[in-house]
Structures are given as C-alpha cells and as structure tokens.
PDB file as gemmi writes it, atoms N, CA and C in Angstrom:
CRYST1    1.000    1.000    1.000  90.00  90.00  90.00 P 1                      
ATOM      1  N   MET A   1      10.072   1.599 -13.396  1.00  0.00           N  
ATOM      2  CA  MET A   1      10.898   2.708 -12.987  1.00  0.00           C  
ATOM      3  C   MET A   1      11.658   3.198 -14.242  1.00  0.00           C  
ATOM      4  N   PRO A   2      11.776   4.495 -14.359  1.00  0.00           N  
ATOM      5  CA  PRO A   2      12.458   5.031 -15.544  1.00  0.00           C  
ATOM      6  C   PRO A   2      13.976   4.741 -15.528  1.00  0.00           C  
ATOM      7  N   ILE A   3      14.585   4.636 -14.325  1.00  0.00           N  
ATOM      8  CA  ILE A   3      15.962   4.253 -14.209  1.00  0.00           C  
ATOM      9  C   ILE A   3      16.133   3.370 -12.955  1.00  0.00           C  
ATOM     10  N   PHE A   4      17.195   2.602 -12.920  1.00  0.00           N  
ATOM     11  CA  PHE A   4      17.470   1.809 -11.754  1.00  0.00           C  
ATOM     12  C   PHE A   4      18.846   2.178 -11.278  1.00  0.00           C  
ATOM     13  N   LEU A   5      18.947   2.621 -10.034  1.00  0.00           N  
ATOM     14  CA  LEU A   5      20.213   3.057  -9.468  1.00  0.00           C  
ATOM     15  C   LEU A   5      20.873   1.911  -8.698  1.00  0.00           C  
ATOM     16  N   ILE A   6      22.143   1.723  -8.916  1.00  0.00           N  
ATOM     17  CA  ILE A   6      22.944   0.720  -8.196  1.00  0.00           C  
ATOM     18  C   ILE A   6      23.954   1.482  -7.331  1.00  0.00           C  
ATOM     19  N   PRO A   7      23.886   1.264  -6.016  1.00  0.00           N  
ATOM     20  CA  PRO A   7      24.884   1.933  -5.174  1.00  0.00           C  
ATOM     21  C   PRO A   7      26.281   1.327  -5.366  1.00  0.00           C  
ATOM     22  N   GLY A   8      27.256   2.213  -5.538  1.00  0.00           N  
ATOM     23  CA  GLY A   8      28.633   1.749  -5.704  1.00  0.00           C  
ATOM     24  C   GLY A   8      28.829   1.151  -7.104  1.00  0.00           C  
ATOM     25  N   ASP A   9      29.757   0.231  -7.198  1.00  0.00           N  
ATOM     26  CA  ASP A   9      30.076  -0.316  -8.514  1.00  0.00           C  
ATOM     27  C   ASP A   9      29.245  -1.562  -8.886  1.00  0.00           C  
ATOM     28  N   GLY A  10      28.437  -2.075  -7.933  1.00  0.00           N  
ATOM     29  CA  GLY A  10      27.578  -3.214  -8.230  1.00  0.00           C  
ATOM     30  C   GLY A  10      28.314  -4.533  -8.298  1.00  0.00           C  
ATOM     31  N   SER A  11      29.601  -4.548  -7.978  1.00  0.00           N  
ATOM     32  CA  SER A  11      30.358  -5.810  -8.073  1.00  0.00           C  
ATOM     33  C   SER A  11      30.237  -6.704  -6.856  1.00  0.00           C  
ATOM     34  N   TYR A  12      29.653  -6.160  -5.795  1.00  0.00           N  
ATOM     35  CA  TYR A  12      29.521  -6.944  -4.570  1.00  0.00           C  
ATOM     36  C   TYR A  12      28.605  -8.144  -4.791  1.00  0.00           C  
ATOM     37  N   ARG A  13      28.943  -9.266  -4.166  1.00  0.00           N  
ATOM     38  CA  ARG A  13      28.248 -10.534  -4.417  1.00  0.00           C  
ATOM     39  C   ARG A  13      26.996 -10.649  -3.561  1.00  0.00           C  
ATOM     40  N   VAL A  14      25.975 -11.259  -4.165  1.00  0.00           N  
ATOM     41  CA  VAL A  14      24.734 -11.591  -3.459  1.00  0.00           C  
ATOM     42  C   VAL A  14      24.391 -13.015  -3.788  1.00  0.00           C  
ATOM     43  N   GLN A  15      23.612 -13.620  -2.909  1.00  0.00           N  
ATOM     44  CA  GLN A  15      23.169 -15.006  -3.144  1.00  0.00           C  
ATOM     45  C   GLN A  15      21.622 -14.994  -3.189  1.00  0.00           C  
ATOM     46  N   PRO A  16      21.050 -14.924  -4.385  1.00  0.00           N  
ATOM     47  CA  PRO A  16      19.614 -14.883  -4.494  1.00  0.00           C  
ATOM     48  C   PRO A  16      18.964 -16.173  -3.965  1.00  0.00           C  
ATOM     49  N   ILE A  17      17.707 -16.018  -3.577  1.00  0.00           N  
ATOM     50  CA  ILE A  17      16.925 -17.164  -3.137  1.00  0.00           C  
ATOM     51  C   ILE A  17      15.566 -17.116  -3.861  1.00  0.00           C  
ATOM     52  N   HIS A  18      15.111 -18.265  -4.312  1.00  0.00           N  
ATOM     53  CA  HIS A  18      13.818 -18.292  -5.009  1.00  0.00           C  
ATOM     54  C   HIS A  18      12.708 -18.162  -3.974  1.00  0.00           C  
ATOM     55  N   ILE A  19      11.656 -17.432  -4.329  1.00  0.00           N  
ATOM     56  CA  ILE A  19      10.559 -17.170  -3.398  1.00  0.00           C  
ATOM     57  C   ILE A  19       9.932 -18.472  -2.860  1.00  0.00           C  
ATOM     58  N   ASP A  20       9.855 -19.497  -3.674  1.00  0.00           N  
ATOM     59  CA  ASP A  20       9.262 -20.779  -3.195  1.00  0.00           C  
ATOM     60  C   ASP A  20      10.133 -21.376  -2.133  1.00  0.00           C  
ATOM     61  N   ASP A  21      11.461 -21.288  -2.280  1.00  0.00           N  
ATOM     62  CA  ASP A  21      12.369 -21.788  -1.248  1.00  0.00           C  
ATOM     63  C   ASP A  21      12.223 -20.981   0.031  1.00  0.00           C  
ATOM     64  N   LEU A  22      12.087 -19.667  -0.076  1.00  0.00           N  
ATOM     65  CA  LEU A  22      11.917 -18.808   1.091  1.00  0.00           C  
ATOM     66  C   LEU A  22      10.629 -19.171   1.811  1.00  0.00           C  
ATOM     67  N   VAL A  23       9.560 -19.380   1.076  1.00  0.00           N  
ATOM     68  CA  VAL A  23       8.280 -19.767   1.689  1.00  0.00           C  
ATOM     69  C   VAL A  23       8.437 -21.086   2.443  1.00  0.00           C  
ATOM     70  N   ASP A  24       9.069 -22.074   1.833  1.00  0.00           N  
ATOM     71  CA  ASP A  24       9.290 -23.348   2.496  1.00  0.00           C  
ATOM     72  C   ASP A  24      10.098 -23.196   3.809  1.00  0.00           C  
ATOM     73  N   ILE A  25      11.127 -22.367   3.765  1.00  0.00           N  
ATOM     74  CA  ILE A  25      11.948 -22.099   4.974  1.00  0.00           C  
ATOM     75  C   ILE A  25      11.099 -21.485   6.053  1.00  0.00           C  
ATOM     76  N   CYS A  26      10.264 -20.510   5.687  1.00  0.00           N  
ATOM     77  CA  CYS A  26       9.420 -19.815   6.660  1.00  0.00           C  
ATOM     78  C   CYS A  26       8.383 -20.775   7.275  1.00  0.00           C  
ATOM     79  N   ILE A  27       7.818 -21.621   6.449  1.00  0.00           N  
ATOM     80  CA  ILE A  27       6.806 -22.595   6.952  1.00  0.00           C  
ATOM     81  C   ILE A  27       7.513 -23.572   7.914  1.00  0.00           C  
ATOM     82  N   ASP A  28       8.662 -24.099   7.493  1.00  0.00           N  
ATOM     83  CA  ASP A  28       9.409 -25.038   8.349  1.00  0.00           C  
ATOM     84  C   ASP A  28       9.762 -24.387   9.683  1.00  0.00           C  
ATOM     85  N   ALA A  29      10.246 -23.144   9.611  1.00  0.00           N  
ATOM     86  CA  ALA A  29      10.628 -22.456  10.850  1.00  0.00           C  
ATOM     87  C   ALA A  29       9.412 -22.200  11.745  1.00  0.00           C  
ATOM     88  N   GLY A  30       8.270 -21.854  11.130  1.00  0.00           N  
ATOM     89  CA  GLY A  30       7.052 -21.622  11.911  1.00  0.00           C  
ATOM     90  C   GLY A  30       6.503 -22.876  12.551  1.00  0.00           C  
ATOM     91  N   ASN A  31       6.751 -24.011  11.955  1.00  0.00           N  
ATOM     92  CA  ASN A  31       6.263 -25.269  12.478  1.00  0.00           C  
ATOM     93  C   ASN A  31       7.232 -25.979  13.420  1.00  0.00           C  
ATOM     94  N   ALA A  32       8.445 -25.432  13.522  1.00  0.00           N  
ATOM     95  CA  ALA A  32       9.475 -26.091  14.349  1.00  0.00           C  
ATOM     96  C   ALA A  32       9.134 -26.036  15.825  1.00  0.00           C  
ATOM     97  N   GLN A  33       9.505 -27.097  16.525  1.00  0.00           N  
ATOM     98  CA  GLN A  33       9.268 -27.183  17.915  1.00  0.00           C  
ATOM     99  C   GLN A  33      10.477 -26.745  18.748  1.00  0.00           C  
ATOM    100  N   SER A  34      11.549 -26.393  18.060  1.00  0.00           N  
ATOM    101  CA  SER A  34      12.777 -25.923  18.741  1.00  0.00           C  
ATOM    102  C   SER A  34      13.446 -24.907  17.827  1.00  0.00           C  
ATOM    103  N   ASP A  35      14.536 -24.332  18.325  1.00  0.00           N  
ATOM    104  CA  ASP A  35      15.295 -23.386  17.519  1.00  0.00           C  
ATOM    105  C   ASP A  35      15.877 -24.063  16.294  1.00  0.00           C  
ATOM    106  N   LEU A  36      15.954 -23.323  15.195  1.00  0.00           N  
ATOM    107  CA  LEU A  36      16.509 -23.867  13.959  1.00  0.00           C  
ATOM    108  C   LEU A  36      17.609 -22.950  13.457  1.00  0.00           C  
ATOM    109  N   ILE A  37      18.562 -23.557  12.779  1.00  0.00           N  
ATOM    110  CA  ILE A  37      19.520 -22.845  12.003  1.00  0.00           C  
ATOM    111  C   ILE A  37      19.388 -23.382  10.569  1.00  0.00           C  
ATOM    112  N   LEU A  38      18.959 -22.484   9.673  1.00  0.00           N  
ATOM    113  CA  LEU A  38      18.689 -22.910   8.288  1.00  0.00           C  
ATOM    114  C   LEU A  38      19.525 -22.092   7.328  1.00  0.00           C  
ATOM    115  N   ASP A  39      20.002 -22.704   6.277  1.00  0.00           N  
ATOM    116  CA  ASP A  39      20.743 -22.009   5.227  1.00  0.00           C  
ATOM    117  C   ASP A  39      19.713 -21.483   4.227  1.00  0.00           C  
ATOM    118  N   ALA A  40      19.560 -20.193   4.152  1.00  0.00           N  
ATOM    119  CA  ALA A  40      18.573 -19.621   3.258  1.00  0.00           C  
ATOM    120  C   ALA A  40      19.180 -19.121   1.947  1.00  0.00           C  
ATOM    121  N   ALA A  41      20.455 -19.021   1.849  1.00  0.00           N  
ATOM    122  CA  ALA A  41      21.122 -18.498   0.651  1.00  0.00           C  
ATOM    123  C   ALA A  41      21.125 -19.545  -0.426  1.00  0.00           C  
ATOM    124  N   GLY A  42      20.921 -19.099  -1.642  1.00  0.00           N  
ATOM    125  CA  GLY A  42      21.020 -20.009  -2.786  1.00  0.00           C  
ATOM    126  C   GLY A  42      22.455 -20.401  -3.031  1.00  0.00           C  
ATOM    127  N   PRO A  43      22.668 -21.446  -3.809  1.00  0.00           N  
ATOM    128  CA  PRO A  43      24.026 -21.938  -4.048  1.00  0.00           C  
ATOM    129  C   PRO A  43      24.868 -21.037  -4.943  1.00  0.00           C  
ATOM    130  N   GLU A  44      24.226 -20.209  -5.724  1.00  0.00           N  
ATOM    131  CA  GLU A  44      24.944 -19.383  -6.703  1.00  0.00           C  
ATOM    132  C   GLU A  44      25.133 -17.954  -6.194  1.00  0.00           C  
ATOM    133  N   ALA A  45      26.345 -17.461  -6.299  1.00  0.00           N  
ATOM    134  CA  ALA A  45      26.645 -16.088  -5.930  1.00  0.00           C  
ATOM    135  C   ALA A  45      26.908 -15.315  -7.212  1.00  0.00           C  
ATOM    136  N   VAL A  46      26.249 -14.172  -7.375  1.00  0.00           N  
ATOM    137  CA  VAL A  46      26.411 -13.329  -8.532  1.00  0.00           C  
ATOM    138  C   VAL A  46      26.635 -11.903  -8.045  1.00  0.00           C  
ATOM    139  N   SER A  47      27.135 -11.043  -8.907  1.00  0.00           N  
ATOM    140  CA  SER A  47      27.262  -9.639  -8.526  1.00  0.00           C  
ATOM    141  C   SER A  47      25.881  -9.021  -8.482  1.00  0.00           C  
ATOM    142  N   PHE A  48      25.742  -7.954  -7.677  1.00  0.00           N  
ATOM    143  CA  PHE A  48      24.439  -7.276  -7.600  1.00  0.00           C  
ATOM    144  C   PHE A  48      24.062  -6.762  -8.976  1.00  0.00           C  
ATOM    145  N   GLN A  49      25.015  -6.243  -9.746  1.00  0.00           N  
ATOM    146  CA  GLN A  49      24.710  -5.749 -11.059  1.00  0.00           C  
ATOM    147  C   GLN A  49      24.214  -6.867 -11.963  1.00  0.00           C  
ATOM    148  N   GLU A  50      24.811  -8.046 -11.896  1.00  0.00           N  
ATOM    149  CA  GLU A  50      24.348  -9.181 -12.681  1.00  0.00           C  
ATOM    150  C   GLU A  50      22.879  -9.554 -12.334  1.00  0.00           C  
ATOM    151  N   LEU A  51      22.590  -9.535 -11.025  1.00  0.00           N  
ATOM    152  CA  LEU A  51      21.250  -9.853 -10.594  1.00  0.00           C  
ATOM    153  C   LEU A  51      20.252  -8.849 -11.124  1.00  0.00           C  
ATOM    154  N   ILE A  52      20.579  -7.560 -11.042  1.00  0.00           N  
ATOM    155  CA  ILE A  52      19.674  -6.518 -11.550  1.00  0.00           C  
ATOM    156  C   ILE A  52      19.475  -6.662 -13.042  1.00  0.00           C  
ATOM    157  N   ARG A  53      20.530  -6.929 -13.784  1.00  0.00           N  
ATOM    158  CA  ARG A  53      20.381  -7.144 -15.234  1.00  0.00           C  
ATOM    159  C   ARG A  53      19.505  -8.353 -15.554  1.00  0.00           C  
ATOM    160  N   ALA A  54      19.648  -9.429 -14.770  1.00  0.00           N  
ATOM    161  CA  ALA A  54      18.838 -10.615 -15.018  1.00  0.00           C  
ATOM    162  C   ALA A  54      17.346 -10.304 -14.725  1.00  0.00           C  
ATOM    163  N   VAL A  55      17.072  -9.600 -13.669  1.00  0.00           N  
ATOM    164  CA  VAL A  55      15.668  -9.239 -13.375  1.00  0.00           C  
ATOM    165  C   VAL A  55      15.137  -8.315 -14.450  1.00  0.00           C  
ATOM    166  N   ARG A  56      15.925  -7.334 -14.842  1.00  0.00           N  
ATOM    167  CA  ARG A  56      15.471  -6.396 -15.897  1.00  0.00           C  
ATOM    168  C   ARG A  56      15.163  -7.181 -17.181  1.00  0.00           C  
ATOM    169  N   ASP A  57      16.050  -8.092 -17.563  1.00  0.00           N  
ATOM    170  CA  ASP A  57      15.819  -8.884 -18.779  1.00  0.00           C  
ATOM    171  C   ASP A  57      14.606  -9.791 -18.658  1.00  0.00           C  
ATOM    172  N   ALA A  58      14.432 -10.397 -17.508  1.00  0.00           N  
ATOM    173  CA  ALA A  58      13.294 -11.302 -17.301  1.00  0.00           C  
ATOM    174  C   ALA A  58      11.969 -10.580 -17.327  1.00  0.00           C  
ATOM    175  N   THR A  59      11.954  -9.339 -16.923  1.00  0.00           N  
ATOM    176  CA  THR A  59      10.702  -8.565 -16.904  1.00  0.00           C  
ATOM    177  C   THR A  59      10.499  -7.782 -18.183  1.00  0.00           C  
ATOM    178  N   GLY A  60      11.455  -7.800 -19.077  1.00  0.00           N  
ATOM    179  CA  GLY A  60      11.334  -7.072 -20.321  1.00  0.00           C  
ATOM    180  C   GLY A  60      11.533  -5.571 -20.188  1.00  0.00           C  
ATOM    181  N   SER A  61      12.075  -5.135 -19.045  1.00  0.00           N  
ATOM    182  CA  SER A  61      12.319  -3.716 -18.837  1.00  0.00           C  
ATOM    183  C   SER A  61      13.470  -3.216 -19.685  1.00  0.00           C  
ATOM    184  N   ARG A  62      13.395  -1.960 -20.068  1.00  0.00           N  
ATOM    185  CA  ARG A  62      14.493  -1.339 -20.807  1.00  0.00           C  
ATOM    186  C   ARG A  62      15.087  -0.219 -20.024  1.00  0.00           C  
ATOM    187  N   SER A  63      14.745  -0.115 -18.754  1.00  0.00           N  
ATOM    188  CA  SER A  63      15.247   0.964 -17.889  1.00  0.00           C  
ATOM    189  C   SER A  63      16.768   0.912 -17.826  1.00  0.00           C  
ATOM    190  N   PRO A  64      17.395   2.083 -17.981  1.00  0.00           N  
ATOM    191  CA  PRO A  64      18.848   2.070 -17.857  1.00  0.00           C  
ATOM    192  C   PRO A  64      19.268   1.828 -16.405  1.00  0.00           C  
ATOM    193  N   ILE A  65      20.379   1.171 -16.266  1.00  0.00           N  
ATOM    194  CA  ILE A  65      20.976   0.891 -14.935  1.00  0.00           C  
ATOM    195  C   ILE A  65      22.131   1.845 -14.760  1.00  0.00           C  
ATOM    196  N   LEU A  66      22.045   2.647 -13.719  1.00  0.00           N  
ATOM    197  CA  LEU A  66      23.103   3.622 -13.461  1.00  0.00           C  
ATOM    198  C   LEU A  66      23.758   3.380 -12.116  1.00  0.00           C  
ATOM    199  N   ARG A  67      25.074   3.461 -12.109  1.00  0.00           N  
ATOM    200  CA  ARG A  67      25.827   3.346 -10.855  1.00  0.00           C  
ATOM    201  C   ARG A  67      25.985   4.746 -10.252  1.00  0.00           C  
ATOM    202  N   VAL A  68      25.749   4.824  -8.940  1.00  0.00           N  
ATOM    203  CA  VAL A  68      25.931   6.103  -8.223  1.00  0.00           C  
ATOM    204  C   VAL A  68      26.760   5.813  -6.993  1.00  0.00           C  
ATOM    205  N   PRO A  69      27.474   6.847  -6.513  1.00  0.00           N  
ATOM    206  CA  PRO A  69      28.252   6.640  -5.295  1.00  0.00           C  
ATOM    207  C   PRO A  69      27.344   6.172  -4.165  1.00  0.00           C  
ATOM    208  N   ALA A  70      27.796   5.240  -3.351  1.00  0.00           N  
ATOM    209  CA  ALA A  70      26.981   4.668  -2.291  1.00  0.00           C  
ATOM    210  C   ALA A  70      26.476   5.757  -1.343  1.00  0.00           C  
ATOM    211  N   THR A  71      27.287   6.745  -1.049  1.00  0.00           N  
ATOM    212  CA  THR A  71      26.821   7.800  -0.160  1.00  0.00           C  
ATOM    213  C   THR A  71      25.656   8.579  -0.715  1.00  0.00           C  
ATOM    214  N   ALA A  72      25.687   8.853  -2.015  1.00  0.00           N  
ATOM    215  CA  ALA A  72      24.580   9.569  -2.691  1.00  0.00           C  
ATOM    216  C   ALA A  72      23.345   8.689  -2.701  1.00  0.00           C  
ATOM    217  N   PHE A  73      23.521   7.373  -2.925  1.00  0.00           N  
ATOM    218  CA  PHE A  73      22.392   6.471  -2.944  1.00  0.00           C  
ATOM    219  C   PHE A  73      21.692   6.432  -1.594  1.00  0.00           C  
ATOM    220  N   HIS A  74      22.494   6.318  -0.535  1.00  0.00           N  
ATOM    221  CA  HIS A  74      21.920   6.255   0.813  1.00  0.00           C  
ATOM    222  C   HIS A  74      21.227   7.560   1.194  1.00  0.00           C  
ATOM    223  N   ALA A  75      21.792   8.679   0.786  1.00  0.00           N  
ATOM    224  CA  ALA A  75      21.137   9.992   1.052  1.00  0.00           C  
ATOM    225  C   ALA A  75      19.820  10.060   0.322  1.00  0.00           C  
ATOM    226  N   ALA A  76      19.770   9.613  -0.934  1.00  0.00           N  
ATOM    227  CA  ALA A  76      18.520   9.649  -1.686  1.00  0.00           C  
ATOM    228  C   ALA A  76      17.481   8.686  -1.079  1.00  0.00           C  
ATOM    229  N   ALA A  77      17.934   7.555  -0.618  1.00  0.00           N  
ATOM    230  CA  ALA A  77      16.999   6.591   0.009  1.00  0.00           C  
ATOM    231  C   ALA A  77      16.439   7.155   1.281  1.00  0.00           C  
ATOM    232  N   ARG A  78      17.241   7.832   2.102  1.00  0.00           N  
ATOM    233  CA  ARG A  78      16.756   8.469   3.293  1.00  0.00           C  
ATOM    234  C   ARG A  78      15.748   9.567   2.954  1.00  0.00           C  
ATOM    235  N   ALA A  79      16.039  10.349   1.957  1.00  0.00           N  
ATOM    236  CA  ALA A  79      15.142  11.439   1.564  1.00  0.00           C  
ATOM    237  C   ALA A  79      13.810  10.932   1.038  1.00  0.00           C  
ATOM    238  N   ALA A  80      13.829   9.729   0.476  1.00  0.00           N  
ATOM    239  CA  ALA A  80      12.579   9.176  -0.135  1.00  0.00           C  
ATOM    240  C   ALA A  80      11.674   8.543   0.925  1.00  0.00           C  
ATOM    241  N   ARG A  81      12.153   8.349   2.149  1.00  0.00           N  
ATOM    242  CA  ARG A  81      11.347   7.731   3.188  1.00  0.00           C  
ATOM    243  C   ARG A  81      10.256   8.708   3.657  1.00  0.00           C  
ATOM    244  N   SER A  82       9.177   8.139   4.137  1.00  0.00           N  
ATOM    245  CA  SER A  82       8.098   8.926   4.662  1.00  0.00           C  
ATOM    246  C   SER A  82       8.506   9.554   5.975  1.00  0.00           C  
ATOM    247  N   PRO A  83       7.855  10.639   6.427  1.00  0.00           N  
ATOM    248  CA  PRO A  83       8.220  11.232   7.739  1.00  0.00           C  
ATOM    249  C   PRO A  83       8.117  10.203   8.863  1.00  0.00           C  
ATOM    250  N   ARG A  84       7.129   9.323   8.835  1.00  0.00           N  
ATOM    251  CA  ARG A  84       7.023   8.283   9.866  1.00  0.00           C  
ATOM    252  C   ARG A  84       8.228   7.364   9.897  1.00  0.00           C  
ATOM    253  N   GLU A  85       8.690   6.969   8.711  1.00  0.00           N  
ATOM    254  CA  GLU A  85       9.884   6.083   8.647  1.00  0.00           C  
ATOM    255  C   GLU A  85      11.118   6.813   9.158  1.00  0.00           C  
ATOM    256  N   ARG A  86      11.231   8.103   8.842  1.00  0.00           N  
ATOM    257  CA  ARG A  86      12.409   8.868   9.316  1.00  0.00           C  
ATOM    258  C   ARG A  86      12.432   9.020  10.840  1.00  0.00           C  
ATOM    259  N   ARG A  87      11.237   8.985  11.472  1.00  0.00           N  
ATOM    260  CA  ARG A  87      11.169   9.141  12.942  1.00  0.00           C  
ATOM    261  C   ARG A  87      11.424   7.832  13.680  1.00  0.00           C  
ATOM    262  N   SER A  88      11.130   6.696  13.028  1.00  0.00           N  
ATOM    263  CA  SER A  88      11.238   5.364  13.696  1.00  0.00           C  
ATOM    264  C   SER A  88      12.644   4.833  13.573  1.00  0.00           C  
ATOM    265  N   PRO A  89      13.342   4.590  14.727  1.00  0.00           N  
ATOM    266  CA  PRO A  89      14.692   4.019  14.645  1.00  0.00           C  
ATOM    267  C   PRO A  89      14.705   2.621  14.014  1.00  0.00           C  
ATOM    268  N   HIS A  90      13.637   1.851  14.198  1.00  0.00           N  
ATOM    269  CA  HIS A  90      13.604   0.502  13.600  1.00  0.00           C  
ATOM    270  C   HIS A  90      13.519   0.552  12.071  1.00  0.00           C  
ATOM    271  N   LEU A  91      12.759   1.521  11.577  1.00  0.00           N  
ATOM    272  CA  LEU A  91      12.647   1.673  10.138  1.00  0.00           C  
ATOM    273  C   LEU A  91      13.849   2.370   9.507  1.00  0.00           C  
ATOM    274  N   ARG A  92      14.591   3.144  10.310  1.00  0.00           N  
ATOM    275  CA  ARG A  92      15.793   3.821   9.822  1.00  0.00           C  
ATOM    276  C   ARG A  92      16.957   2.864   9.741  1.00  0.00           C  
ATOM    277  N   GLY A  93      16.913   1.795  10.512  1.00  0.00           N  
ATOM    278  CA  GLY A  93      18.024   0.844  10.526  1.00  0.00           C  
ATOM    279  C   GLY A  93      19.100   1.221  11.494  1.00  0.00           C  
ATOM    280  N   ASP A  94      18.877   2.221  12.398  1.00  0.00           N  
ATOM    281  CA  ASP A  94      19.901   2.564  13.333  1.00  0.00           C  
ATOM    282  C   ASP A  94      19.579   2.197  14.754  1.00  0.00           C  
ATOM    283  N   HIS A  95      18.683   1.206  14.914  1.00  0.00           N  
ATOM    284  CA  HIS A  95      18.343   0.779  16.275  1.00  0.00           C  
ATOM    285  C   HIS A  95      19.500  -0.064  16.809  1.00  0.00           C  
ATOM    286  N   PRO A  96      19.678  -0.117  18.143  1.00  0.00           N  
ATOM    287  CA  PRO A  96      20.738  -0.952  18.708  1.00  0.00           C  
ATOM    288  C   PRO A  96      20.463  -2.409  18.474  1.00  0.00           C  
ATOM    289  N   HIS A  97      21.551  -3.139  18.254  1.00  0.00           N  
ATOM    290  CA  HIS A  97      21.402  -4.603  18.008  1.00  0.00           C  
ATOM    291  C   HIS A  97      21.630  -5.390  19.277  1.00  0.00           C  
TER     292      HIS A  97                                                      
END                                                                             
C-alpha cells in the first residue's frame, strides 16, 4: 500500500495474537465436546500505532503511516466496500446483536 491510514491517534491498546496460537484455539474449540471459554488475547498490550509500525518494519515496507480522524476513516472504509457489502447488514456491521 502506498500509505497506511490509522483512525484517530492510534494510541488505543490492542493485544495481538500469533497466528499459530489462533489456529490452536480454533482446533481446540472445534474438537470440544462442550462450550468453552478461551483467552485468545496475547499477554502483551501495545498501541495500535506501535503494532502497525512493527508490522511495517517486519515486512520492510516504507509506506508512510498517517493518522486521520476516525469519522473520515470510517467514511472511507464504507465507500471502499463493494455494493454487495453495502447492502448486507451483516457485512456492514449494523446487524442487531
């Protein structure tokens, strides 16, 4: 990508999970004979901006990271969706919970 947009200031915390750990959790859950409650979050919490910088550095990308107002980011994300995604409430994220 020529640029990477971060909604808001990027200071909000996330807890990354390694793909191998996620696969193990999914396999365990699929093989379970009863309901499970599993902790899927990794032990380390970092800011979203720190995570993006780490991924960029690990992949050798030189794309600039730009912060944009969250409202502008969400509007751009909605505009980038396909017509099918815009019609489906499940894909829009506004379905009732």
